[in-house]
DRENTI-410007 format. One line per 3 residues: number of its first residue (from 1); for each residue x, y negated, z negated of N, C-alpha, C. Coordinates in pm, whole numbers. Atoms other than C-alpha are relative to their C-alpha. Layout:
BEGIN
NUM = X/Y/Z/X/Y/Z/X/Y/Z ~ ... .
This chain:
BEGIN
1 = -41/-140/7/-4015/1205/-744/36/34/-145 ~ -29/-33/139/-3988/1387/-1079/149/-3/-28 ~ -140/0/40/-3664/1339/-1265/42/138/-44 .
4 = -47/-131/43/-3443/1638/-1341/-21/21/-149 ~ 20/-35/141/-3494/1821/-1666/123/-34/-82 ~ -109/31/92/-3281/1740/-1967/101/114/-3 .
7 = -99/-106/-2/-2951/1928/-1950/33/54/-139 ~ -40/-63/127/-2805/2155/-2217/102/-86/-71 ~ -97/79/74/-2587/2011/-2493/141/20/54 .
10 = -137/-2/-47/-2232/1924/-2400/92/62/-103 ~ -98/-57/92/-1951/2131/-2549/134/19/68 ~ -132/-14/-58/-1627/2058/-2363/104/-17/-108 .
13 = -79/16/120/-1402/2129/-2659/112/100/-7 ~ -114/-87/22/-1093/2297/-2785/-39/118/-88 ~ 25/-118/83/-1073/2636/-2957/-13/-41/-145 .
16 = 18/23/142/-1202/2631/-3312/-99/-110/-33 ~ 98/103/26/-1435/2334/-3269/-138/54/31 ~ 130/-64/-16/-1794/2442/-3317/-113/-101/8 .
19 = 107/98/-1/-1983/2115/-3323/-23/-49/142 ~ 32/47/-136/-2158/2029/-2993/-60/-139/-6 ~ 65/130/-14/-2276/1693/-2873/-125/16/86 .
22 = 124/-11/-76/-2633/1663/-2753/4/-98/116 ~ -3/85/-120/-2650/1531/-2397/-122/-89/6 ~ 114/87/-29/-2863/1239/-2310/-71/51/123 .
25 = 77/-40/-118/-3142/1318/-2066/25/-95/113 ~ -16/84/-118/-3131/1183/-1717/-91/-121/-13 ~ 77/122/16/-3240/822/-1730/6/-83/126 .
28 = -6/91/-114/-3327/568/-1467/94/-113/-33 ~ -96/108/20/-3085/284/-1418/-65/-112/-80 ~ 56/105/84/-3135/20/-1682/-12/-130/78 .
31 = 18/129/-65/-3264/-321/-1577/116/-90/-37 ~ -117/84/25/-2970/-554/-1539/-43/-126/-73 ~ 31/123/72/-2964/-843/-1784/66/-117/71 .
34 = -55/118/-65/-2889/-1197/-1679/137/-30/-56 ~ -131/43/45/-2535/-1327/-1693/106/106/15 ~ -114/-89/-14/-2188/-1173/-1668/76/4/-130 .
37 = -78/-14/122/-1944/-1057/-1931/115/-99/-5 ~ -116/89/-4/-1675/-1297/-1818/125/71/42 ~ -118/-72/-45/-1432/-1019/-1729/13/-14/150 .
40 = -23/12/-143/-1272/-1047/-1388/-37/130/69 ~ 35/-117/-78/-1399/-814/-1121/125/62/59 ~ -112/-72/-61/-1173/-550/-968/16/-42/145 .
43 = -20/33/-141/-1023/-597/-619/-111/62/85 ~ 115/-42/-80/-1285/-564/-348/30/112/96 ~ -31/-105/-98/-1100/-327/-115/137/56/-27 .
46 = -129/-65/18/-817/-77/-134/35/78/125 ~ -49/-84/-108/-605/82/134/139/46/-39 ~ -127/-54/50/-313/309/45/95/33/113 .
49 = -103/-53/-88/8/340/241/22/146/-37 ~ -8/-144/26/70/714/271/90/31/-118 ~ -78/-49/114/178/863/-60/13/-97/-114 .
52 = -13/97/108/146/548/-270/-134/-26/-62 ~ 126/34/63/-114/420/-511/-74/-105/80 ~ 81/96/-74/-400/206/-382/46/-141/-24 .
55 = -37/140/12/-339/-164/-319/-109/-82/67 ~ 104/80/-59/-576/-448/-241/22/-21/149 ~ -10/20/-144/-649/-478/129/-60/-135/35 .
58 = 44/134/-33/-704/-811/302/-136/-7/65 ~ 130/16/-64/-1011/-737/520/-113/13/-100 ~ 117/-12/85/-1348/-790/354/-78/124/41 .
61 = 76/-119/-34/-1585/-490/338/-88/-17/124 ~ 94/20/-109/-1816/-649/593/68/-25/135 ~ -66/27/-126/-1549/-719/854/-6/122/90 .
64 = 15/-114/-91/-1590/-502/1165/128/77/18 ~ -116/-84/-26/-1357/-212/1233/30/-4/150 ~ -33/5/-143/-1174/-257/1565/-17/138/63 .
67 = 29/-130/-61/-1295/17/1796/124/66/56 ~ -120/-60/-57/-951/60/1948/100/44/-105 ~ -92/-36/108/-792/118/1608/-57/110/-87 .
70 = 63/-103/81/-1020/394/1486/60/137/31 ~ -51/-135/-18/-891/745/1431/-44/86/-118 ~ 42/-91/106/-968/1052/1223/83/-21/-126 .
73 = -72/10/127/-876/1043/855/-48/109/-93 ~ 36/-102/98/-876/1288/566/-34/-66/-133 ~ 41/45/133/-1053/1230/237/1/121/-92 .
76 = -14/-109/95/-966/1450/-61/-63/-40/-133 ~ 63/25/129/-1158/1479/-389/35/111/-98 ~ -35/-99/103/-1077/1653/-719/-87/-20/-123 .
79 = 90/-5/113/-1246/1734/-1049/42/-79/-122 ~ -9/78/123/-1256/1611/-1407/142/-8/-55 ~ -122/22/79/-951/1461/-1577/-47/-22/-144 .
82 = 58/-7/135/-1028/1542/-1942/111/30/-101 ~ -115/-24/88/-727/1494/-2173/-39/34/-143 ~ 18/-43/138/-781/1700/-2486/127/-30/-81 .
85 = -115/27/86/-546/1669/-2783/126/69/49 ~ -117/-75/-45/-316/1939/-2647/62/-62/125 ~ -48/66/-122/-289/1753/-2315/75/-128/-37 .
88 = -65/124/44/-204/1426/-2490/135/31/-65 ~ -127/-38/64/62/1599/-2700/104/40/104 ~ -94/-38/-105/217/1747/-2386/53/-123/73 .
91 = -44/123/-67/228/1405/-2219/100/-76/-86 ~ -96/64/91/404/1269/-2527/135/72/6 ~ -125/-77/-11/659/1550/-2508/68/-25/134 .
94 = -58/24/-132/706/1491/-2134/61/-138/12 ~ -59/134/3/787/1128/-2216/119/-6/-95 ~ -113/-4/91/1063/1241/-2448/-32/-51/-138 .
97 = 40/45/132/862/1150/-2756/-18/-150/-11 ~ 16/146/-2/842/784/-2653/-104/-34/105 ~ 106/30/-95/509/701/-2496/-64/128/53 .
100 = 74/-111/-59/314/931/-2264/25/2/150 ~ -27/-15/-143/391/1066/-1920/-83/118/52 ~ 87/-103/-57/119/1255/-1733/40/39/141 .
103 = -39/-30/-138/304/1262/-1402/45/144/20 ~ -40/-140/-21/466/1604/-1454/-118/97/8 ~ 117/-88/-4/122/1759/-1512/-57/11/140 .
106 = 61/6/-131/11/1656/-1165/98/22/114 ~ -102/-11/-105/336/1710/-978/-25/117/94 ~ 25/-118/-82/220/2051/-852/-98/-23/113 .
109 = 95/29/-108/-63/1899/-647/30/-133/68 ~ -34/127/-65/106/1571/-557/23/15/149 ~ -18/-11/-145/215/1702/-214/-130/4/78 .
112 = 129/-9/-68/-145/1782/-123/-75/-132/-11 ~ 76/123/22/-300/1469/-276/60/-115/80 ~ -64/113/-66/-45/1226/-134/-6/7/153 .
115 = 12/-12/-146/-84/1365/219/-137/-46/50 ~ 133/43/-43/-453/1272/226/2/-150/29 ~ 10/142/-30/-540/938/381/-71/-74/-113 .
118 = 67/53/118/-777/876/90/-16/114/-101 ~ 14/-102/103/-788/1062/-241/-81/-58/-116 ~ 92/44/105/-1062/1037/-506/8/95/-118 .
121 = -2/-81/122/-1035/1158/-866/-122/-32/-85 ~ 106/30/96/-1280/1170/-1155/64/-20/-137 ~ -53/32/131/-1164/992/-1471/-113/7/-101 .
124 = 115/-23/86/-1400/1137/-1728/6/-77/-130 ~ -14/64/131/-1262/966/-2038/40/-146/15 ~ -41/140/2/-1186/610/-2137/138/-11/-65 .
127 = -136/22/51/-848/464/-2230/-1/-85/-127 ~ -19/79/120/-729/324/-2561/99/-113/23 ~ -103/104/-6/-491/40/-2640/136/61/31 .
130 = -134/-50/-35/-128/68/-2536/65/76/-115 ~ -63/-65/116/-30/169/-2889/-95/96/-72 ~ 91/-97/58/-326/401/-2952/-97/-61/-99 .
133 = -14/-147/7/-475/569/-3141/-76/69/113 ~ 62/-78/-106/-577/844/-2897/-63/126/-60 ~ 73/-115/52/-823/1126/-2950/-50/88/115 .
136 = 61/-92/-94/-952/1434/-2773/-147/18/-35 ~ 140/-29/31/-1287/1603/-2827/-31/-29/-147 ~ 116/20/-87/-1553/1503/-2921/-12/-140/61 .
139 = 4/136/-55/-1500/1127/-2862/138/-29/58 ~ -130/9/-66/-1222/1096/-2607/46/-145/16 ~ -68/127/-27/-985/798/-2604/140/37/46 .
142 = -122/-52/-62/-693/864/-2370/105/-108/18 ~ -106/97/-28/-355/698/-2318/-18/-61/139 ~ 16/64/-131/-369/442/-2034/104/45/103 .
145 = -101/-50/-94/-59/606/-1883/-56/105/95 ~ 65/-91/-94/-301/853/-1723/-16/-69/135 ~ 21/73/-126/-374/582/-1464/126/-5/83 .
148 = -128/3/-72/-7/553/-1373/27/133/69 ~ -22/-132/-58/13/927/-1317/-91/25/119 ~ 93/-19/-110/-296/928/-1098/46/-77/124 .
151 = -50/81/-112/-152/649/-884/124/63/62 ~ -123/-62/-49/186/820/-857/-32/126/81 ~ 40/-122/-69/12/1141/-749/-60/-30/137 .
154 = 53/40/-130/-158/951/-466/-147/-30/3 ~ 143/29/2/-511/878/-581/-26/-148/30 ~ 37/135/-40/-682/571/-436/-118/-54/-79 .
157 = 120/42/70/-1011/562/-627/-39/108/-100 ~ 50/-94/100/-1161/721/-937/-145/-32/-33 ~ 133/17/57/-1522/774/-1034/17/-7/-151 .
160 = -15/20/145/-1562/656/-1394/-131/15/-76 ~ 128/-23/68/-1931/721/-1468/-6/144/-49 ~ 7/-134/58/-1953/1019/-1705/-73/-7/-132 .
163 = 64/-3/131/-2117/1132/-2026/94/-50/-111 ~ -95/52/98/-1800/1011/-2203/37/-146/24 ~ -36/138/-35/-1797/660/-2053/-11/-96/-118 .
166 = 20/91/113/-1915/504/-2380/56/56/-130 ~ -58/-59/121/-1708/714/-2621/67/-105/-88 ~ -59/109/79/-1532/391/-2729/-66/-133/34 .
169 = 78/119/-26/-1804/147/-2635/42/-75/125 ~ -31/83/-116/-1781/-133/-2382/148/-34/5 ~ -144/30/3/-1425/-204/-2496/80/110/69 .
172 = -67/-110/-67/-1320/141/-2379/-13/-8/150 ~ 21/18/-144/-1472/76/-2038/92/-108/53 ~ -83/112/-43/-1291/-255/-2012/148/38/7 .
175 = -141/-41/-1/-953/-106/-2106/28/96/115 ~ -19/-99/-106/-1000/180/-1860/9/-67/136 ~ 0/65/-131/-1084/-41/-1565/120/-93/15 .
178 = -120/83/-6/-803/-279/-1653/124/81/33 ~ -116/-86/-27/-550/6/-1655/-3/51/143 ~ 10/-45/-139/-679/139/-1323/34/-113/96 .
181 = -37/115/-82/-654/-211/-1175/151/-18/5 ~ -144/20/4/-294/-243/-1290/75/109/76 ~ -63/-111/-72/-214/96/-1139/-31/-4/149 .
184 = 35/10/-140/-370/-8/-807/-102/102/44 ~ 103/-100/-32/-656/243/-824/-137/-66/-6 ~ 137/50/-1/-1006/140/-722/-86/88/-91 .
187 = 86/-76/92/-1297/255/-938/-145/-33/26 ~ 144/18/-17/-1672/299/-930/-73/75/-109 ~ 84/-68/97/-1942/386/-1181/-17/-71/-131 .
190 = 10/80/121/-1873/150/-1471/47/-141/34 ~ -38/137/-30/-1819/-224/-1496/13/-87/-122 ~ -17/101/104/-1703/-513/-1707/-95/-117/20 .
193 = 99/101/-31/-1957/-738/-1540/-110/67/81 ~ 111/-56/-76/-2292/-681/-1374/37/18/146 ~ -39/-8/-141/-2146/-752/-1032/95/116/24 .
196 = -96/-109/-17/-1857/-510/-1082/-68/135/-14 ~ 66/-128/21/-2082/-234/-1212/-83/41/122 ~ 87/-30/-114/-2309/-258/-908/77/16/130 .
199 = -76/0/-124/-2030/-282/-653/70/134/22 ~ -78/-122/-28/-1879/24/-479/150/-29/-8 ~ -143/11/-28/-1509/88/-467/14/-1/152 .
202 = -19/11/-144/-1404/-23/-119/137/50/39 ~ -123/-62/-48/-1141/178/64/4/-10/152 ~ -12/1/-146/-1007/179/418/91/114/45 .
205 = -83/-106/-61/-871/460/636/-49/23/141 ~ 37/-32/-137/-866/539/1005/-79/-109/70 ~ 80/108/-56/-1012/198/1085/-141/-4/-54 .
208 = 133/-7/59/-1317/285/874/-2/-67/-136 ~ 25/50/134/-1457/106/571/-73/110/-76 ~ 58/-108/80/-1534/363/300/-48/-58/-132 .
211 = 57/44/128/-1765/285/7/-13/122/-91 ~ 5/-107/99/-1731/501/-305/-90/-44/-115 ~ 96/26/106/-2023/507/-552/7/112/-104 .
214 = -14/-98/108/-2042/688/-889/-112/-16/-101 ~ 113/0/94/-2320/787/-1130/13/118/-96 ~ 4/-109/98/-2373/1000/-1443/-144/21/-48 .
217 = 134/-32/49/-2680/1176/-1582/-28/-65/-135 ~ 22/59/131/-2628/1020/-1927/132/-27/-70 ~ -118/40/77/-2387/910/-2200/1/62/-139 .
220 = -4/-71/129/-2422/1168/-2479/-80/-69/-110 ~ 89/67/94/-2707/978/-2645/58/-128/-59 ~ -51/130/40/-2484/675/-2693/-75/-104/82 .
223 = 80/97/-77/-2709/382/-2599/87/-96/79 ~ -68/103/-77/-2606/142/-2329/3/-129/-80 ~ -7/127/75/-2490/-192/-2470/-122/-87/29 .
226 = 122/78/-18/-2796/-411/-2529/24/-124/86 ~ -28/121/-76/-2625/-715/-2382/63/30/135 ~ -60/-37/-129/-2479/-519/-2089/-48/139/41 .
229 = 53/-132/-32/-2709/-231/-1989/49/55/132 ~ -54/-43/-129/-2537/-215/-1651/139/63/-14 ~ -138/-43/19/-2206/-99/-1803/31/134/66 .
232 = -18/-133/-59/-2251/262/-1687/-115/25/98 ~ 102/-27/-101/-2434/361/-1369/-62/137/-24 ~ 71/-124/26/-2697/623/-1451/-69/49/127 .
235 = 62/-60/-119/-2838/864/-1195/-148/-34/6 ~ 140/19/-34/-3165/754/-1046/-6/9/152 ~ 0/-28/-144/-3249/885/-701/-22/-125/84 .
238 = 29/121/-76/-3400/560/-578/114/-99/-4 ~ -111/93/13/-3112/353/-712/120/45/83 ~ -114/-49/-78/-2848/576/-551/-22/-29/149 .
241 = 31/26/-142/-3020/549/-212/9/-149/29 ~ -3/145/-19/-3063/174/-252/144/-50/5 ~ -141/43/2/-2694/131/-340/73/45/127 .
244 = -64/-50/-122/-2587/347/-45/-39/-86/120 ~ 45/84/-111/-2797/141/194/61/-139/-8 ~ -63/131/16/-2660/-180/49/146/4/44 .
247 = -139/-15/-43/-2307/-51/103/10/6/152 ~ 2/-9/-147/-2393/35/462/-20/-139/60 ~ 27/134/-50/-2533/-314/515/122/-91/-17 .
250 = -120/78/24/-2209/-454/371/117/43/89 ~ -103/-38/-96/-2012/-275/642/59/137/-17 ~ -58/-133/22/-1949/76/513/-25/91/119 .
253 = 11/-102/-104/-1877/326/788/-26/137/-61 ~ 14/-128/71/-1862/613/537/-39/-32/-144 ~ 45/18/138/-2049/631/204/18/132/-74 .
256 = -29/-117/83/-1922/876/-60/-60/-22/-137 ~ 66/14/129/-2122/939/-377/52/107/-96 ~ -42/-91/107/-1974/1092/-694/-115/15/-100 .
259 = 111/-29/91/-2233/1262/-918/51/82/-118 ~ -34/-73/123/-2162/1361/-1279/-130/63/-47 ~ 132/-65/12/-2441/1619/-1312/17/149/-29 .
262 = -2/-145/8/-2533/1984/-1361/-1/55/-141 ~ 3/-73/127/-2532/2245/-1637/137/61/-25 ~ -134/-50/32/-2206/2326/-1810/5/153/-3 .
265 = -30/-143/0/-2057/2673/-1767/-89/80/96 ~ 85/-68/-98/-2305/2752/-1490/59/-22/139 ~ -63/13/-131/-2139/2825/-1156/-102/-31/109 .
268 = 103/30/-98/-2468/2808/-965/-55/-140/-25 ~ 61/132/22/-2605/2456/-910/-140/15/-58 ~ 130/-10/64/-2908/2397/-1126/-107/-72/82 .
271 = 113/55/-75/-3251/2273/-1018/17/-149/27 ~ -14/144/-20/-3170/1905/-1069/106/-29/106 ~ -102/21/-103/-2854/1930/-859/-55/29/139 .
274 = 53/-37/-131/-3034/2107/-577/-104/-101/48 ~ 103/98/-38/-3325/1863/-582/63/-131/44 ~ -65/126/-35/-3101/1558/-581/82/13/128 .
277 = -77/-21/-123/-2875/1705/-312/-90/-6/122 ~ 95/3/-111/-3176/1759/-89/-48/-143/27 ~ 55/134/-17/-3316/1412/-151/103/-99/52 .
280 = -102/98/-40/-2993/1219/-115/48/23/143 ~ -49/-27/-136/-2878/1395/201/-109/-17/105 ~ 111/20/-95/-3224/1363/359/-27/-147/26 .
283 = 26/143/-15/-3229/985/312/71/-54/125 ~ -55/53/-124/-3177/809/644/-52/-141/24 ~ 43/128/-53/-3194/464/792/11/10/151 .
286 = -2/-29/-143/-3294/511/1152/47/142/22 ~ -52/-133/-29/-3100/803/1291/124/34/-83 ~ -126/-16/73/-2810/763/1050/-25/33/-146 .
289 = 13/-30/143/-2786/931/708/57/-115/-84 ~ -49/106/88/-2740/687/421/125/41/-76 ~ -112/-52/78/-2483/910/248/74/104/84 .
292 = -81/-88/-85/-2196/1094/415/69/114/-73 ~ -65/-105/78/-2053/1305/131/-42/-15/-145 ~ 34/-2/143/-2161/1404/-222/101/89/-71 .
295 = -100/-78/73/-1894/1517/-469/-38/3/-148 ~ 52/-18/135/-1990/1660/-809/105/36/-103 ~ -84/-32/115/-1827/1687/-1151/-91/31/-119 .
298 = 61/-16/132/-1918/1775/-1513/-16/144/-47 ~ 35/-135/46/-1994/2151/-1521/116/72/-67 ~ -122/-60/58/-1633/2234/-1626/34/138/56 .
301 = -34/-121/-75/-1641/2537/-1398/-21/-33/148 ~ 21/26/-143/-1611/2546/-1019/-141/40/43 ~ 131/-29/-56/-1937/2537/-829/9/2/153 .
304 = 3/-23/-144/-2042/2594/-470/13/-130/80 ~ 9/102/-104/-1993/2378/-162/-118/41/88 ~ 112/-31/-88/-2293/2352/69/-26/-116/94 .
307 = 41/101/-97/-2393/2168/384/-151/-13/-10 ~ 142/22/24/-2734/2017/304/-48/-112/94 ~ 50/98/-97/-2929/1838/579/113/-59/84 .
310 = -111/43/-84/-2604/1818/775/108/-77/-73 ~ -98/75/80/-2408/1654/489/62/93/-103 ~ -69/-85/96/-2146/1824/273/-25/-46/-143 .
313 = 19/21/143/-2219/1854/-98/92/95/-75 ~ -74/-83/97/-1970/1978/-357/-75/-10/-131 ~ 78/8/123/-2185/2068/-654/91/-22/-122 .
316 = -92/20/111/-1885/2086/-888/139/48/35 ~ -139/-36/-33/-1507/2086/-849/73/62/-118 ~ -68/-52/118/-1430/2206/-1201/94/-104/-58 .
319 = -93/93/65/-1167/2049/-1425/135/2/69 ~ -136/6/-49/-839/1926/-1290/99/4/-116 ~ -82/-2/122/-685/1854/-1631/-93/17/-119 .
322 = 79/-22/122/-831/1991/-1956/77/95/-90 ~ -62/-94/93/-720/2174/-2269/-70/135/5 ~ 59/-134/8/-824/2523/-2371/-150/-14/-20 .
325 = 144/24/-1/-1196/2536/-2296/-78/116/-64 ~ 83/-96/72/-1451/2713/-2517/-143/-11/51 ~ 133/4/-59/-1787/2810/-2368/-110/12/-106 .
328 = 114/-4/91/-2135/2841/-2520/-1/125/-88 ~ -10/-120/82/-2049/3187/-2654/116/-8/-100 ~ -110/26/94/-1765/3034/-2860/125/83/30 .
331 = -122/-69/-40/-1494/3211/-2664/70/-81/108 ~ -77/67/-105/-1217/3081/-2444/-46/50/135 ~ 47/-34/-135/-1340/3074/-2085/101/-53/100 .
334 = -105/46/-93/-1059/3062/-1826/-53/-80/116 ~ 57/78/-111/-1297/2918/-1567/8/-150/-28 ~ -8/140/35/-1272/2590/-1758/130/-65/42 .
337 = -127/55/-50/-920/2549/-1622/23/36/145 ~ -7/-28/-143/-998/2648/-1264/-79/-105/76 ~ 69/102/-76/-1103/2410/-993/37/3/146 .
340 = -33/11/-141/-1088/2309/-632/22/-146/36 ~ -7/128/-68/-986/2016/-420/-84/14/126 ~ 75/2/-126/-1224/1927/-139/67/-96/95 .
343 = -65/88/-99/-1071/1786/180/-84/-3/128 ~ 90/17/-114/-1278/1647/466/64/-93/103 ~ -51/83/-109/-1166/1514/802/-117/-71/66 .
346 = 104/82/-62/-1385/1229/924/50/-50/135 ~ -36/38/-136/-1382/1156/1298/-90/-113/47 ~ 82/114/-43/-1497/827/1458/-115/41/89 .
349 = 115/-31/-86/-1835/824/1628/29/-31/146 ~ -19/20/-144/-1860/842/2004/-61/-131/46 ~ 65/126/-39/-2085/533/2014/-18/-88/-123 .
352 = 15/92/113/-2120/224/1796/-127/28/-79 ~ 115/-18/87/-2349/263/1497/-32/143/-33 ~ 22/-141/31/-2337/641/1498/83/39/-123 .
355 = -64/-49/122/-2211/850/1208/144/43/25 ~ -131/-64/4/-1848/929/1133/-23/145/-44 ~ 29/-141/26/-1870/1307/1149/114/70/-72 .
358 = -100/-90/60/-1692/1558/926/26/111/100 ~ -35/-101/-100/-1512/1769/1184/83/114/-58 ~ -68/-110/69/-1319/1979/933/-28/-13/-149 .
361 = 28/-3/144/-1419/2079/579/83/111/-62 ~ -92/-96/62/-1170/2253/347/-13/-4/-152 ~ -17/-4/145/-1136/2365/-13/138/56/-29 .
364 = -134/-46/40/-804/2419/-190/-6/42/-146 ~ 6/-48/138/-790/2636/-505/109/-62/-87 ~ -99/49/95/-618/2489/-809/-28/57/-138 .
367 = 8/-61/133/-555/2595/-1169/85/-81/-95 ~ -79/68/102/-440/2426/-1490/63/105/-90 ~ -75/-100/75/-170/2640/-1651/17/-48/-144 .
370 = -4/42/140/-225/2610/-2027/134/28/-67 ~ -128/-35/63/110/2771/-2105/100/-114/11 ~ -95/109/-21/297/2471/-1966/-69/-134/24 .
373 = 77/122/-26/18/2214/-1918/37/-64/133 ~ -30/47/-135/62/2179/-1544/-113/39/94 ~ 95/-32/-106/-181/2161/-1252/75/76/108 .
376 = -67/-91/-93/-99/2438/-1006/-80/10/130 ~ 58/-30/-131/-170/2463/-632/3/152/13 ~ 6/-146/11/-289/2825/-637/62/69/121 .
379 = -53/-67/-119/-211/2919/-278/151/-17/11 ~ -145/23/-2/134/2762/-300/70/88/-102 ~ -59/-84/105/202/2947/-626/2/147/42 .
382 = 4/-138/-47/93/3278/-473/108/23/105 ~ -103/-12/-104/322/3217/-175/140/9/-61 ~ -130/-3/67/607/3172/-423/13/117/-96 .
385 = -12/-123/77/532/3502/-596/-78/10/-128 ~ 80/-8/122/297/3416/-882/-127/82/25 ~ 116/-87/-14/14/3663/-940/-126/-76/-43 .
388 = 121/76/27/-284/3428/-921/-112/38/97 ~ 100/-43/-97/-488/3629/-675/-139/9/-63 ~ 131/-9/66/-766/3685/-931/-64/-138/-10 .
391 = 50/137/6/-801/3308/-979/-47/-44/138 ~ 37/39/-136/-803/3249/-604/-129/70/44 ~ 117/-76/-45/-1060/3523/-544/-127/-47/-71 .
394 = 117/53/71/-1293/3389/-816/-45/-132/62 ~ 33/130/-59/-1274/3043/-665/-63/15/137 ~ 58/-24/-133/-1340/3171/-315/-146/44/-11 .
397 = 135/-55/14/-1646/3364/-430/-100/-108/-36 ~ 92/104/46/-1801/3067/-608/-20/-106/108 ~ 7/108/-98/-1719/2805/-346/-86/39/120 .
400 = 70/-45/-121/-1865/3014/-63/-136/63/-29 ~ 119/-75/42/-2165/3143/-260/-132/-51/59 ~ 123/53/-58/-2420/2921/-84/14/-21/151 .
403 = -7/-1/-146/-2319/2986/275/87/-106/62 ~ -83/107/-53/-2055/2718/314/86/43/118 ~ -82/-48/-112/-1849/2937/547/-76/-14/131 .
406 = 81/15/-121/-2136/2935/797/-8/-145/44 ~ 2/142/-32/-2133/2558/775/133/-52/50 ~ -131/38/-53/-1766/2554/873/107/-21/-105 .
409 = -101/20/104/-1589/2537/535/107/108/8 ~ -113/-93/-3/-1242/2695/537/91/-30/-118 ~ -99/22/105/-968/2738/280/119/-73/59 .
412 = -109/82/-52/-705/2470/331/135/45/-51 ~ -139/-28/40/-330/2482/293/74/-133/-20 .
């Protein structure tokens, strides 16, 4: 099948910066080289007690789920975490000038995130050393304390494949995954070894084994390491399907795929997103779809939700954390700080081997308040008297623009 066209240049930047980075075109997954890096692999499975960060779980991914212990569970997903310089400075101030504390930024959505049985974030940038230095656009190197904040907020797994995955080379990938491991957060999309890069993040909820996979369209023309071309998982339709089927064979009841894709500043999904959404959701093994949910990032603006071939696709959730965003017209675009959380209730199948069905699909509007550098639950803020109706209405319009309401999508609370 033809590969998607080369996307437009990336320009997720702060006000006053005029230099763009040229995006790498969509590439097929590089052939894995022989041998491992020697780095230890991440824990094989995570299961979070309600409201806490993920922790290694004892059952192996392939162990069967007891039929009498299965019950519905909620899975929540959110958009890009993209710490610009202004965000890093705020975290330093929130730590009292000693270190960095990103927890206050996320406190506004912690009640929603921590209530989910599973919560998935997108960590777009890589982490630096404990003592820095840290940078924002154009080559992001973020404080590792971001991982602590994500865990405290209630996230269980993060997709890490993005166009910024190689901003600090393989060392940046290694530091990022190490920090996520220490915080108890599973991860997918990048790896310190060939085995780790190819393995999903394994999660458990409701008696189900959940496999989380992650891919990106490219790495901003930064070449993959010659001795470790598997470091970042690149989008290739055949590879994604193959990985999903392998996860299913390894015992996954639910397969979730994170896709870093699309055209920046475009609220409508582009041709490559639509083509891939059709192909991935149409892939089946027998009567069972190979993929149960597709969640998208990268466009920096909210995009539509759509039920495609009976499977929910979020084309883009927008940014969860980002500084003041400047669009292609060199003006501040408030959409760059608007986003949604997607929440899906998965219900056990009526018979063995059947699909765990999404019986409730919800979106929750959110907004990053640049005045105070805080993530805001829009509906909660409106209920408390803040005038954010324009933000909420814009998000509703975009999210529902491809008929998601007819598919059963509702606004959550």
